[in-house]
N, C-alpha and C positions, 0 to 999 in steps of 0.2 A: 576236313571240309572239302567237298568236291568243287570243281570249277563252276558248276551251275548253282551251288548253294549260296544263299545269302546268310549272313551272320544272324543268329538270334540267340538270346540268352534269357532264361527264365529268371525273373526277379521275384524274390520272396521276402516276407517280413523278416527282419525289421527294415531292411533297405527299402522295400516297397513302401512302407509307411512313411519313411523319410522323404522319398520321392513324391508321394501323395501330398505331403505338407508343402512341397515346392510347386504344386500345381496352382499357382496364384494369378497367372496372367489371363488364362482362359481355361478351357477343358481340352484334354488330349484328343477327344473325338472330333473336335472342331479344328484345333490349331496344331495338333501333333506336338512335337518337341517345343514349339514356340509357346505352348501353354505353361511351360515350366520356367521358373527362375531360380537360380541358386541363391535364394534369399536367406541371408544369415538370420534374419529375424524369424522367419518361418522355421528354419532348422533349429534355432534356439527354443522356439515354442514347442517343437516336437520333442527335442531332447529333454526338456524340463519334465516331460510326462513319462520318461523311460529311465531305466537304470543305466549305470555306467557300463555294465556288461552288455546291455542291448546296443549301446552306441558302439562298443568294441566290435560286436558281431556285425553291425551295419558297415563299419569300416572294413572288416575282413571281406564281406560280400562285395563291397564297392571295389576293393583292390582286386578281387577275382574278376570282376567285370572289366576293369581297366586292363588287366593282363590279357583277357580274351580279345578285347577290342584292339589292343596293340599287336596281337598275334596275326591279325588279318592283314595280309600284304597286298591283296588285290584291290586297287583303288576303285574298282567297279562294284565291289560288294556293298550292300547296305549294312552298315555297322551299327545302326541305331535299333535297339531291340523293339519288337512289336509292342511292348508295354507302353511305349511313348506314343503310339498311334501314328508313327511316321514311316514313310518309305522314301528314302532318298539315297542317291549315290553321288551327289555332288561333293567335290572335295571341300568346298566351303562349309557345307553342312556337317561333314565328318569332322572337320577342324572345330567347329562350334560345339559339337557333341563332346569331343575330347576335353575342350576347355570347360564345359559344363561339369563334367565328371571331376575335373581337377578342382574346381571351385567348391563342389559339394564335399570332396575329400578334405580340403583345407578347413571348411566350416565344421565338419564333424570332428576333426582333430582338435580344433579350438574348443568345441563343446566337451570333448573328453577331458581336456586339461582343466576346464572349468569345474567339471564334476569331481576331479581329483582333489581340488583345493577347497 
């Protein structure tokens, strides 16, 4: 990544579908990242429609996204993928995005355990 590049990460199904299920507050075109909530009920509803393997793949995709986000060391990079319709470089928004990803990860792991039993 060069000094002038912003971070971006392509998000594909099934992680995209999980994120779409979390777009419950507003729409990304209007509110950007604020349109999404790491809503366990929404994630549970999404996971009920997919296989255990699909949840595992979404977790792998999310972990790759987290690794990419955490690899960005320049605090002035926009770390929020364009998928979310956001453009920001504020430290608070970056922190919120990382917390959002952690909450999604936790919810997906819970759903994976539920599917196991």
